[in-house]
C-alpha positions in Angstrom: -14.1 100.7 31.4 -15.9 101.2 28.1 -12.5 101.4 26.3 -11.2 98.1 28.0 -14.3 96.4 26.7 -14.0 97.6 22.9 -10.1 97.0 23.1 -10.7 93.3 24.3 -13.2 92.8 21.7 -10.9 94.0 18.8 -8.1 91.7 19.8 -10.5 88.5 20.4 -12.1 89.3 16.7 -8.8 89.3 15.1 -7.9 86.2 16.9 -11.2 84.7 15.6 -10.4 85.5 12.2 -6.7 84.3 12.5 -8.0 80.8 13.9 -10.6 80.8 10.9 -7.8 81.3 8.4 -5.9 78.3 9.8 -9.0 76.1 9.6 -9.4 77.1 6.0 -5.7 76.0 5.4 -6.3 72.6 7.2 -9.8 71.8 5.8 -9.8 73.5 2.6 -13.5 74.4 3.2 -13.3 78.1 1.7 -17.0 78.7 1.3 -18.1 78.4 5.1 -14.9 79.4 6.7 -14.4 82.2 4.2 -17.7 83.9 5.0 -17.0 83.4 8.6 -13.7 84.9 8.7 -14.9 88.0 6.3 -18.0 88.8 8.7 -15.2 88.6 11.6 -13.0 90.9 9.8 -16.0 93.6 9.4 -16.8 93.2 13.0 -13.1 93.4 13.8 -12.9 96.6 11.7 -16.3 98.3 13.1 -14.7 97.6 16.6 -11.4 99.2 15.9 -13.2 102.3 14.6 -15.4 102.3 17.6 -12.2 102.0 19.8 -10.7 105.1 17.9 -13.7 107.2 18.1 -13.6 106.3 21.9 -9.8 107.6 22.1 -11.1 111.0 20.3 -13.9 111.5 22.7 -16.9 110.8 20.1 -18.3 107.7 21.9 -20.0 107.9 25.4 -23.8 106.8 25.0 -24.9 103.8 26.7 -26.0 102.4 23.3 -22.5 102.4 22.2 -21.4 100.5 25.5 -24.2 97.8 24.8 -23.0 97.3 21.6 -19.3 96.8 22.6 -20.2 94.4 25.3 -22.5 92.1 22.9 -19.8 92.3 20.4 -17.0 91.2 23.3 -19.4 88.4 23.8 -19.8 87.3 20.5 -16.0 87.5 19.9 -15.7 85.1 22.9 -18.3 82.6 21.6 -16.7 82.8 18.1 -13.1 82.0 19.8 -14.5 79.2 21.9 -16.5 77.6 18.8 -13.3 77.9 16.7 -11.2 76.4 18.7 -13.2 73.3 19.9 -14.3 73.0 16.3 -10.6 73.0 15.5 -10.0 70.4 18.1 -13.1 67.9 17.1 -11.9 68.3 13.2 -8.1 67.3 14.3 -9.6 64.4 16.3 -11.7 63.4 13.4 -8.8 63.9 10.8 -6.8 61.7 12.9 -9.3 58.9 13.4 -9.9 59.1 9.6 -6.3 58.6 8.8 -5.9 55.9 11.0 -9.1 54.2 9.6 -7.5 54.5 6.2 -4.4 53.0 7.4 -6.4 50.2 9.2 -8.7 49.7 6.0 -5.0 49.5 3.8 -3.8 47.2 6.2 -6.8 44.9 6.2 -6.8 45.0 2.5 -3.2 44.0 2.2 -3.8 41.1 4.9 -6.7 39.8 2.8 -4.6 39.9 -0.2 -1.6 37.9 1.4 -4.1 35.6 3.0 -6.2 35.2 0.1 -9.2 36.4 1.9 -12.3 38.1 0.5 -15.9 39.2 1.8 -19.2 38.9 0.3 -21.9 40.4 2.2 -25.7 39.7 1.7 -28.3 42.4 2.9 -31.6 40.6 3.0 -33.5 44.1 3.6 -33.0 45.1 -0.1 -31.6 42.1 -1.9 -28.4 43.9 -2.2 -24.7 42.3 -2.6 -21.3 43.8 -1.8 -18.0 42.4 -1.9 -14.5 43.2 -1.2 -11.9 44.4 -3.6 -10.0 40.8 -3.3 -13.0 39.4 -5.2 -12.3 41.7 -8.3 -8.8 40.8 -8.6 -9.6 37.0 -7.9 -12.1 36.8 -10.7 -10.5 39.2 -13.0 -12.9 42.0 -13.1 -12.8 45.8 -11.9 -15.6 47.9 -10.5 -16.5 49.6 -13.6 -16.9 46.2 -15.5 -19.3 44.3 -12.7 -21.7 45.2 -10.0 -22.2 42.1 -7.9 -26.1 41.4 -7.2 -28.1 38.6 -5.9 -29.1 37.4 -9.6 -25.3 37.0 -10.8 -23.0 36.6 -7.9 -23.8 32.8 -7.7 -22.5 32.6 -11.4 -18.9 32.4 -10.1 -19.7 29.3 -8.0 -18.9 26.0 -9.6 -22.0 24.4 -10.9 -21.7 21.2 -9.1 -21.5 23.3 -5.9 -23.8 26.0 -6.8 -27.1 24.9 -5.1 -25.3 23.9 -2.2 -24.0 27.6 -1.6 -27.1 29.3 -2.7 -29.1 26.8 -0.4 -27.0 27.7 2.6 -27.8 31.5 1.9 -31.4 30.9 1.5 -31.6 29.2 4.8 -29.8 32.1 6.5 -32.4 34.2 5.0 -35.4 32.3 6.4 -33.7 32.1 9.6 -33.3 28.5 9.7 -29.2 28.8 10.1 -28.0 31.6 12.7 -24.8 30.0 14.1 -21.4 30.5 12.2 -20.8 27.8 9.2 -17.7 26.6 7.6 -18.3 25.7 4.0 -15.9 24.3 1.3 -16.8 24.9 -2.5 -15.5 25.6 -5.8 -15.5 29.0 -8.0 -14.6 29.5 -11.5 -11.9 32.2 -11.9 -10.5 34.2 -14.9 -10.6 31.8 -17.7 -13.0 29.5 -16.1 -10.0 28.3 -13.8 -11.1 26.1 -10.8 -10.6 27.8 -7.4 -10.9 26.0 -4.3 -12.3 27.9 -1.4 -13.0 27.7 2.4 -15.4 30.0 3.7 -16.7 30.9 7.0 -20.6 32.1 6.9 -22.1 34.3 9.7 -25.0 36.4 10.0 -26.3 39.7 11.6 -29.8 40.0 13.6 -32.0 42.9 14.1 -33.6 43.9 17.4 -36.5 41.2 16.7 -34.1 38.4 16.1 -34.6 38.3 12.4 -31.2 37.9 10.3 -31.0 40.8 8.2 -27.6 40.2 6.7 -25.2 37.3 5.8 -21.7 37.5 5.4 -19.3 35.1 3.4 -15.5 35.2 4.6 -13.7 33.1 1.9 -10.1 32.1 1.6 -8.5 30.7 -1.7 -7.1 27.3 -1.0 -6.3 26.1 -4.3 -2.5 26.2 -3.5 -2.9 24.1 -0.3 -5.5 21.9 -1.7 -3.5 21.1 -4.6 -0.5 20.2 -2.1 -3.0 18.2 0.0 -4.1 16.1 -2.8 -0.6 15.4 -4.0 0.4 14.7 -0.7 -2.6 12.3 -0.1 -1.8 10.9 -3.7 2.0 10.2 -2.7 0.9 8.5 0.8 -1.7 6.1 -1.1 1.4 5.2 -3.4 3.5 4.8 -0.4 1.0 2.6 1.5 0.7 0.5 -1.8 4.3 0.1 -2.4 4.7 -0.8 1.3 1.6 -3.4 1.3 2.9 -4.9 -1.8 6.7 -5.1 0.2 4.8 -6.4 3.0 6.8 -3.1 4.9 6.0 -0.8 7.7 7.5 2.5 8.0 8.4 5.2 10.6 9.2 8.9 10.7 11.7 9.9 13.6 12.0 13.4 14.3 15.4 13.1 16.2 15.6 16.6 17.3 11.9 16.8 18.7 12.2 13.1 20.0 9.0 12.4 18.2 8.4 9.0 16.3 5.2 8.0 13.9 4.8 4.6 13.0 2.4 3.8 10.2 -0.5 1.2 10.6 1.4 -1.3 8.8 4.2 -1.3 11.3 1.9 -2.2 13.9 -0.2 -4.8 12.2 2.8 -7.0 10.4 3.9 -7.7 14.2 0.2 -8.6 15.1 -0.7 -5.3 16.8 -3.7 -3.0 16.4 -2.4 0.4 14.7 -1.4 2.6 17.5 -1.9 -0.2 20.2 1.3 1.1 22.0 2.8 4.7 22.0 4.9 5.6 19.0 8.0 6.2 20.9 11.6 5.0 21.0 11.4 3.4 24.2 8.3 1.2 23.3 10.5 0.0 20.0 13.4 -0.9 22.5 10.9 -2.9 24.8 10.0 -5.4 22.0 13.5 -6.1 20.7 15.3 -9.2 21.6 17.5 -8.8 24.8 20.2 -10.5 22.6 20.0 -8.1 19.8 19.2 -4.9 21.3 23.0 -4.0 22.3 24.0 -4.2 18.8 21.1 -2.7 17.3 21.4 0.3 19.7 24.9 0.8 19.2 24.3 0.8 15.3 21.5 3.3 15.8 23.4 5.7 18.2 26.3 5.6 15.6 24.0 6.9 12.8 22.2 9.4 14.7 25.5 11.1 15.7 26.8 10.8 11.9 29.3 8.4 12.8 28.1 6.0 10.1 26.4 7.2 6.9 23.5 4.4 6.8 21.6 2.1 9.2 20.7 -1.5 8.0 20.2 -3.7 10.9 18.4 -7.1 11.4 17.1 -8.1 14.7 14.2 -10.2 16.5 11.3 -8.0 17.4 8.4 -9.3 19.5 4.9 -10.0 18.2 2.1 -9.4 20.2 1.4 -13.2 20.3 4.8 -13.3 22.2 6.6 -15.1 19.3 9.9 -13.6 17.8 9.8 -12.3 14.3 13.1 -11.2 12.3 13.1 -7.6 11.2 15.2 -6.1 8.7 15.4 -2.1 9.5 16.8 0.4 6.9 17.1 4.2 7.5 17.4 7.3 5.3 18.4 10.6 6.4 15.6 13.4 5.6 17.4 16.6 7.2 20.7 17.5 8.8 21.8 20.5 11.0 24.6 22.9 9.9 27.2 20.3 11.4 25.9 17.4 9.5 24.1 15.9 12.1 20.8 14.1 11.2 17.8 15.8 12.6 15.0 13.6 10.8 15.0 10.1 9.3 12.4 7.5 7.9 13.0 3.9 7.8 11.1 0.6 7.0 10.7 -2.4 8.9 10.6 -5.6 6.7 9.5 -9.0 7.8 12.3 -11.3 7.0 11.3 -14.0 9.4 10.8 -16.6 6.6 13.7 -15.8 4.6 16.2 -16.0 7.9 14.5 -19.4 9.1 15.2 -20.6 5.3 18.7 -18.9 5.2 19.4 -20.6 8.9 18.0 -24.1 7.6 20.2 -23.7 4.7 23.1 -22.9 6.8 22.7 -26.0 8.7 22.4 -28.1 5.7 25.3 -26.7 4.1 27.2 -27.6 7.5 26.0 -31.0 7.5 27.0 -31.4 3.9 30.5 -30.4 4.6 30.6 -32.7 7.8 29.5 -35.5 5.4 31.9 -34.7 2.6 34.9 -34.3 5.0 34.3 -37.8 6.4 34.0 -39.0 3.2 37.2 -36.9 1.6 34.8 -35.6 -0.7 34.5 -32.2 -2.5 31.7 -31.0 -4.6 30.7 -28.3 -7.4 27.6 -26.9 -8.9 28.0 -26.5 -12.6 25.6 -24.1 -14.5 26.4 -24.8 -18.2 24.8 -22.1 -20.2 26.2 -19.4 -17.7 29.8 -21.4 -17.7 30.1 -20.9 -14.1 31.0 -23.4 -11.3 31.0 -23.3 -7.8 33.7 -25.5 -6.1 33.2 -25.9 -2.4 36.3 -25.3 -0.4 36.9 -29.1 0.2 37.2 -29.4 -3.7 40.5 -27.3 -3.1 41.9 -28.6 -0.3 41.8 -32.3 -1.3 44.1 -31.3 -4.0 46.4 -29.2 -1.6 45.3 -25.8 -2.8 43.8 -22.9 -0.6 39.9 -22.4 -0.8 39.5 -20.1 -4.1 43.2 -20.5 -5.2 42.0 -20.4 -8.8 38.8 -19.2 -10.4 35.4 -20.9 -10.5 35.4 -21.6 -14.2 35.1 -24.9 -16.3 38.4 -23.7 -18.0 40.4 -23.6 -14.8 39.2 -27.2 -13.9 40.3 -28.5 -17.3 43.8 -26.8 -17.1 44.2 -29.0 -13.9 43.1 -32.6 -15.8 45.6 -34.8 -17.3 45.7 -34.2 -21.0 45.4 -37.9 -21.8 42.4 -38.2 -19.5 40.7 -35.5 -20.6 40.3 -36.5 -24.1 38.1 -39.6 -23.2 36.7 -37.7 -20.2 35.3 -34.9 -22.6 33.4 -37.5 -24.9 31.7 -39.0 -21.8 30.8 -35.4 -20.6 29.4 -34.1 -24.1 27.2 -37.4 -24.4 26.1 -36.8 -21.1 25.3 -33.4 -21.4 23.5 -34.1 -24.6 21.2 -36.6 -22.9 22.7 -39.7 -24.5 23.9 -41.2 -21.3 21.9 -41.3 -18.1 24.6 -41.0 -15.5 28.2 -39.5 -15.8 31.0 -41.4 -13.7 34.5 -41.3 -14.4 37.8 -41.5 -13.3 40.9 -39.1 -14.3 44.2 -37.8 -13.0 44.2 -34.2 -11.5 47.2 -32.0 -10.9 47.8 -31.2 -7.3 49.0 -28.0 -5.9 52.7 -29.4 -5.4 52.7 -30.5 -9.4 51.9 -34.3 -8.4 49.1 -36.2 -10.0 46.4 -37.5 -8.0 43.4 -39.8 -9.2 39.8 -38.7 -8.9 36.3 -40.0 -9.2 33.9 -37.5 -10.9 29.9 -38.4 -10.4 27.5 -36.0 -12.0 23.9 -35.7 -11.2 21.4 -33.6 -13.2 19.5 -31.2 -10.5 17.8 -29.0 -13.5 18.0 -28.7 -17.3 20.6 -25.9 -16.9 22.5 -27.1 -13.8 24.5 -30.1 -12.7 26.2 -31.0 -9.4 
């Protein structure tokens, strides 16, 4: 029995020595675990000697038996202790490694998102900030250590009192809820940096705020884009207001349309009075125009036509019809070239259309009168040397409309040479203002070569034009 106890003790002691050496290799803690290994080695050697003496019959006293039992118990405890220490150390090592990985990931995420952290500890007035702030302001830890006195020097002078005031209100517990804050700081070389920050606090058991934390994001790039976009939008609104145009943005892929405020107001509606939807537009297009307009729109959307430029009637809020010219430009296409997004304008051409209709009616009436009187007419712009001959001017002489160019020289070619000499003198005197009227008769060559007699009467309609 005694021999078994001593033998087990020897085995356990050397196992403990082996485990201790493994821990030294893993942890690198030579001082502590080196002494423990040495002590275990000494006890193991002594136990081995005891075992040897037992084998040769030199050990048999009760004292030796008690000593062997104690060594066995100590060895067993050492084995258990070393084993659990190893497990605990492995767990701590794994957690430490994971923590370092997470910290590295957090730093990378902060750098990508331009995030940085400042923490104010009100218990000792200390300030801590993250590595990202050193990069943001061009310092390293050896050159600069943040404290309550210098940390606000980085804040833009115009915003410094505001930011410092917010921190002081947290210190006095006047604020406790999270607060979003926008301000400017000065980076390396006094470069202005725009910051968007979230301020949070931490309380002790009594409810007193003991810490305040600012998580800040550099939004300089985003701010620059937003300012540029705002400037462009203001320019667009100005141009549209000058042109009296409204505009729309049609995302065909998402089936979404945006109508700008002028799009509504030019037709008497309040902005957003009806939903921005294609169906709402269709409701307000004149029934006689919708088929033509939708056909042109569909052809444009599927890529059959390269442009969209249509005129149609649109119902105003008061029920009256206004004339609209709608023009569209493609902003993006898919891989097949089909439009995905377009922007367009609505231009009020009501007055222009009414004037054109009136002019057209007047021209038709004039043509009717001229046909009854068997007259043709012309509009002569002297300085520009251009003449417009109406169709009747050609047909009364047997020509087709526009058979010859609309110029003074072409008309002269067809006037009888004898008549032109006298006619030119009178015409020059009339143009010079020496005569108040022009009323001449002359021969004009017909298309078939015969001569016909014409009577020409001219009236001045402006200092530069005659008719």
